[in-house]
matplotlib code that plots the C-alpha trace (Angstrom):
import matplotlib.pyplot as plt

x = [105.1, 106.4, 108.9, 112.5, 110.5, 107.3, 109.7, 111.5, 108.6, 107.2, 110.2, 110.1, 111.0, 109.4, 108.2, 105.2, 107.1, 107.1, 109.7, 110.4, 111.3, 114.7, 115.1, 116.9, 113.5, 111.3, 113.4, 114.1, 110.1, 109.5, 112.4, 110.2, 107.1, 108.3, 109.6, 113.4, 114.9, 114.0, 112.2, 115.9, 117.3, 114.5, 114.6, 118.7, 117.9, 115.6, 117.8, 120.3, 118.3, 116.7, 120.3, 120.9, 117.8, 118.3, 121.9, 120.2, 117.7, 120.1, 122.2, 118.9, 118.5, 115.5, 116.0, 112.6, 113.9, 111.7, 112.4, 110.4, 108.0, 110.5, 109.0, 105.4, 103.4, 100.2, 100.6, 97.7, 96.7, 100.5, 99.8, 95.9, 96.3, 98.7, 95.9, 94.4, 90.9, 91.9, 92.6, 93.3, 91.7, 91.5, 87.7, 86.4, 87.7, 90.6, 89.8, 88.9, 91.2, 90.8, 91.8, 92.9, 92.2, 94.6, 95.5, 92.7, 93.2, 91.6, 90.7, 88.0, 87.5, 87.3, 87.3, 87.4, 89.9, 93.2, 96.5, 98.8, 102.1, 104.3, 103.0, 106.3, 106.0, 107.3, 110.7, 110.7, 110.6, 113.1, 115.4, 115.3, 115.8, 118.9, 120.5, 119.1, 121.2, 120.9, 121.3, 117.9, 114.2, 113.1, 109.5, 106.8, 104.0, 100.8, 97.6, 94.7, 92.2, 89.8, 90.8, 90.0, 86.5, 86.4, 87.8, 87.2, 84.3, 83.5, 80.9, 78.1, 78.1, 81.1, 80.4, 76.7, 78.1, 80.6, 80.0, 80.2, 83.9, 85.1, 86.0, 88.2, 89.4, 90.5, 92.4, 94.0, 95.8, 96.2, 97.9, 99.9, 100.7, 102.5, 103.9, 105.9, 107.0, 108.2, 110.4, 112.2, 109.3, 109.0, 107.2, 104.4, 102.3, 98.4, 97.7, 94.3, 92.3, 89.0, 88.0, 88.3, 85.0, 83.6, 84.9, 83.0, 79.0, 80.4, 82.3, 79.2, 76.5, 79.1, 78.8, 74.9, 74.7, 76.9, 74.1, 76.4, 75.2, 78.2, 77.5, 77.5, 80.6, 82.8, 81.7, 82.6, 86.3, 86.8, 86.3, 88.2, 91.6, 91.3, 90.4, 93.2, 95.7, 94.5, 96.9, 100.3, 102.8, 103.6, 106.8, 105.4, 104.3, 101.5, 100.5, 98.7, 98.3, 95.0, 95.2, 92.4, 94.4, 98.0, 98.4, 100.4, 100.4, 96.7, 94.4, 91.0, 88.7, 88.5, 87.4, 88.5, 88.5, 85.7, 83.2, 85.1, 87.2, 85.8, 86.4, 89.7, 91.4, 89.9, 88.5, 91.5, 93.7, 96.9, 100.3, 100.3, 98.6, 100.4, 97.6, 97.4, 97.7, 99.2, 96.7, 93.1, 91.7, 92.3, 90.4, 92.3, 93.6, 90.6, 90.0, 93.5, 91.2, 89.6, 92.9, 92.6, 95.4, 99.3, 100.5, 99.1, 101.4, 100.6, 102.7, 101.1, 102.0, 102.5, 105.1, 103.6, 105.0, 103.0, 105.2, 108.9, 108.6, 109.9, 107.5, 108.8, 110.4, 109.1, 105.4, 105.5, 106.8, 104.2, 101.4, 103.3, 103.0, 99.0, 98.8, 100.6, 97.2, 95.7, 98.3, 101.6, 104.5, 105.5, 102.8, 103.4, 105.9, 106.6, 106.1, 105.6, 101.9, 102.0, 104.8, 106.1, 105.2, 101.7, 101.9, 105.0, 104.2, 105.4, 104.6, 105.5, 108.4, 112.5, 114.4, 116.8, 113.2, 112.5, 115.5, 115.2, 111.6, 112.9, 115.9, 113.5, 111.6, 114.4, 115.7, 112.5, 112.3, 115.8, 115.0, 111.6, 112.4, 115.9]
y = [109.4, 112.6, 112.1, 114.3, 116.0, 116.9, 118.5, 120.7, 121.8, 123.6, 125.9, 129.1, 130.9, 128.8, 129.8, 128.5, 127.4, 128.8, 131.6, 134.0, 132.1, 133.6, 134.8, 131.5, 129.3, 131.7, 131.4, 127.9, 127.2, 129.8, 127.9, 124.6, 125.9, 127.0, 123.9, 124.8, 123.3, 119.2, 118.2, 117.2, 120.2, 122.1, 119.9, 120.3, 124.3, 123.4, 121.3, 123.5, 126.6, 124.7, 123.9, 127.7, 128.3, 125.8, 127.6, 130.6, 129.3, 128.3, 130.9, 133.0, 130.8, 128.7, 124.8, 124.2, 123.9, 123.8, 123.9, 126.8, 125.3, 126.2, 123.4, 124.6, 127.3, 126.9, 126.0, 123.6, 123.0, 121.2, 118.7, 117.7, 117.5, 114.8, 112.8, 110.4, 111.5, 114.8, 117.4, 120.7, 122.8, 126.5, 128.4, 131.5, 133.6, 133.5, 133.7, 137.3, 138.3, 142.1, 144.6, 141.6, 138.2, 135.6, 133.6, 130.9, 128.0, 125.2, 121.5, 119.2, 115.5, 113.3, 109.9, 107.9, 110.0, 107.8, 108.7, 108.7, 106.4, 108.0, 111.7, 113.7, 115.7, 112.1, 112.5, 116.3, 115.6, 112.9, 115.3, 118.2, 115.7, 114.8, 118.3, 119.7, 117.3, 115.5, 119.0, 120.4, 119.5, 119.5, 120.1, 118.9, 121.2, 120.3, 121.7, 120.1, 117.6, 120.1, 121.9, 119.1, 119.2, 123.2, 124.0, 121.3, 120.5, 117.2, 114.9, 114.0, 110.6, 109.8, 111.5, 112.6, 114.9, 116.5, 113.4, 110.9, 111.8, 112.1, 108.6, 108.6, 111.7, 110.5, 107.2, 108.9, 111.6, 108.8, 106.7, 110.2, 110.8, 107.7, 107.7, 111.0, 109.1, 106.6, 108.8, 110.6, 113.4, 113.9, 117.4, 117.6, 120.6, 120.8, 124.4, 125.1, 128.2, 126.4, 127.4, 131.4, 130.8, 130.5, 133.4, 135.9, 136.9, 137.4, 133.8, 132.0, 133.8, 132.6, 128.9, 129.4, 130.9, 127.8, 125.6, 124.5, 124.3, 126.0, 124.4, 120.5, 121.9, 122.6, 119.5, 117.7, 119.8, 118.9, 115.4, 114.9, 116.2, 114.5, 111.0, 111.5, 112.1, 109.7, 106.8, 108.9, 107.2, 108.6, 110.0, 112.5, 115.7, 117.1, 121.1, 122.8, 126.4, 128.6, 131.0, 134.1, 133.9, 135.1, 136.0, 138.9, 140.8, 140.5, 138.7, 137.2, 137.0, 138.8, 137.8, 136.7, 133.0, 133.5, 131.8, 128.6, 128.6, 125.5, 123.6, 124.9, 125.2, 122.2, 120.1, 119.4, 116.4, 117.9, 119.2, 122.7, 125.5, 128.6, 131.3, 134.6, 137.5, 140.4, 142.6, 143.5, 141.2, 137.9, 139.6, 139.2, 136.7, 135.4, 132.3, 131.0, 130.0, 127.6, 125.4, 122.0, 120.7, 121.5, 119.6, 121.9, 124.9, 128.2, 129.9, 133.1, 135.1, 138.2, 139.4, 139.8, 138.6, 140.5, 144.0, 145.0, 147.2, 145.4, 145.1, 147.2, 144.4, 146.0, 145.6, 141.9, 141.2, 142.8, 141.2, 137.8, 138.6, 139.2, 136.2, 134.4, 135.7, 132.7, 130.2, 130.3, 130.8, 127.1, 126.5, 129.3, 130.3, 133.2, 133.4, 135.2, 135.6, 133.2, 132.0, 134.8, 133.2, 131.2, 131.0, 131.2, 135.2, 136.0, 138.6, 142.0, 142.8, 141.8, 138.8, 140.7, 142.3, 138.3, 137.2, 140.7, 139.1, 135.9, 137.3, 139.3, 136.6, 134.5, 137.6, 138.0, 134.5, 134.6, 137.4, 136.0, 132.3, 132.8]
z = [43.5, 42.4, 39.6, 38.6, 35.8, 37.9, 40.7, 38.2, 35.5, 34.4, 35.4, 37.2, 34.3, 31.6, 27.9, 25.8, 22.5, 19.9, 18.2, 15.3, 12.2, 10.7, 7.9, 6.5, 7.6, 5.6, 2.5, 2.7, 2.7, 0.4, -1.9, -1.2, -2.0, -5.5, -6.4, -6.6, -3.5, -2.3, 1.1, 2.1, 1.3, 3.1, 6.1, 6.5, 6.4, 9.6, 11.5, 11.7, 12.3, 15.4, 16.6, 16.7, 18.4, 20.8, 21.8, 21.9, 24.5, 26.4, 26.6, 27.2, 30.5, 29.8, 30.8, 28.9, 25.2, 22.2, 18.5, 18.6, 15.9, 13.4, 11.3, 10.9, 9.2, 11.8, 15.9, 15.4, 11.5, 10.9, 13.9, 13.1, 9.4, 9.7, 12.0, 9.6, 8.7, 9.0, 5.8, 5.8, 3.0, 2.0, 3.2, 1.6, 4.8, 7.5, 11.2, 12.3, 15.2, 16.5, 13.4, 11.4, 9.5, 9.2, 6.3, 4.7, 6.1, 7.8, 8.9, 7.8, 8.8, 6.2, 7.1, 11.2, 13.0, 14.4, 15.4, 12.6, 13.3, 11.1, 12.2, 11.2, 14.6, 16.1, 14.2, 14.8, 18.3, 18.0, 16.5, 18.9, 22.0, 20.8, 20.4, 23.5, 25.6, 29.3, 30.9, 29.6, 28.8, 25.4, 25.4, 22.8, 22.1, 20.0, 20.1, 22.3, 21.3, 22.0, 18.5, 16.3, 17.8, 17.6, 14.8, 12.3, 10.3, 9.6, 7.2, 8.8, 7.2, 9.2, 12.6, 12.9, 15.8, 18.2, 20.1, 17.7, 17.0, 20.8, 21.4, 17.9, 19.2, 22.5, 20.8, 18.9, 21.4, 23.8, 21.3, 20.6, 23.8, 23.9, 21.0, 22.2, 25.2, 23.2, 21.4, 24.4, 25.6, 29.3, 28.6, 26.9, 26.2, 24.8, 23.5, 23.6, 22.4, 22.6, 26.4, 25.0, 23.3, 27.1, 28.5, 27.0, 26.0, 22.3, 22.6, 24.0, 21.4, 18.5, 19.5, 20.2, 16.4, 15.4, 17.1, 20.3, 23.6, 25.3, 28.9, 26.8, 25.2, 28.2, 29.9, 26.5, 26.7, 29.7, 29.6, 26.2, 27.9, 31.2, 29.3, 27.0, 29.2, 31.9, 30.7, 30.5, 32.0, 35.2, 34.9, 31.5, 32.7, 30.6, 30.8, 28.8, 27.7, 27.3, 25.1, 23.7, 20.5, 19.3, 15.2, 14.2, 17.8, 17.8, 20.0, 19.2, 22.3, 25.8, 29.0, 32.4, 33.8, 36.0, 33.9, 33.7, 36.6, 38.7, 34.9, 34.4, 38.0, 39.5, 36.8, 34.3, 35.5, 33.8, 35.9, 34.8, 33.3, 31.1, 31.4, 30.0, 32.6, 30.2, 29.9, 31.3, 28.7, 31.2, 34.2, 37.8, 39.9, 41.7, 39.7, 41.1, 44.4, 42.7, 42.6, 44.7, 44.6, 46.0, 42.9, 40.0, 38.6, 37.2, 34.9, 35.0, 31.6, 32.8, 30.0, 26.4, 23.5, 21.3, 22.0, 22.7, 25.2, 28.7, 31.5, 34.8, 37.1, 40.0, 39.0, 37.4, 40.7, 42.3, 40.4, 40.9, 44.8, 44.4, 42.4, 45.4, 47.5, 45.9, 45.2, 46.9, 45.4, 45.0, 42.6, 40.7, 37.8, 35.0, 31.3, 28.2, 27.8, 24.4, 21.9, 19.7, 16.7, 16.8, 13.1, 10.9, 10.0, 13.7, 15.9, 14.8, 16.9, 15.9, 17.1, 19.5, 21.3, 21.4, 23.5, 25.4, 26.9, 27.1, 29.4, 31.2, 32.2, 33.5, 35.1, 37.2, 38.0, 39.5, 41.8, 42.6, 43.7, 44.3]

ax = plt.figure().add_subplot(projection="3d")
ax.plot(x, y, z, "-o")
ax.set_aspect("equal")
plt.show()
């Protein structure tokens, strides 16, 4: 049965979730790190800035509203570190993106993985949901469970293999999804860069160098997603954002969706897919032909969040029309290809340029879908 949320989201003009951290947020986080203000004081500043951000999203024409991930340092580590059995640490090097290296941070599984019933993201969502109000939808973003499998190291005396870790990760995410639902969430997005490893020969070689079997890992990733969301309430919409990396306007990987088209478009039981299509790194729209459901929405990330220049509206409309050769307009939506600040550093654009991009998406969507 189709629910109210399923009928309206993803929205024709939507967004991935993160926004540039304001100067006030950055200053407060710096003060807190130095011990100059308390956690309560820092959080009060975050609350105030999130309230402002919510109103700016509404003014820009968005219907799906996030907290911009303003409380986070990373799009994924902050959530994963707050699961029981997972700890953050500083490795020798950061992740290598095209032309840049991230700051040093990673995660390690040090105990049995379980959902933390006091996970701070639950309180964060409750605050967001309250300030968003009834005329818009409060959207929660969290990393996909696959990110724990592909980004975390683990002690072999706890889990000898990734396969051993899988059941506990699934259980933890099932409990997390129910907890967000109980907190009022009806629009949940799983952010996932694991699929990028399967999109190029370089990515495949990297997996093999780590002793992983790419085909086996692909099947594990599919299973983990589907089993994690299998017990979700019927009126909870779950989408997935598949990304090739976003750090200070740099990317991590390249490759079209061709190599995993059948898995992603015909094998994942999510309600919607946010996909990068903003440049040649993402390939063409042909993989959309694998979609075998009329209730799956594909959100075309045709507007880049990495650079300030506004795309030609007619070019974007033409590309949407090209995608419609493979999937009906009714199943298509539009968004930026990624968030504006996957980490607290943010992309190399200004706040004004960020909002210009958001309004650009909303305006084009209104033209296309009337």
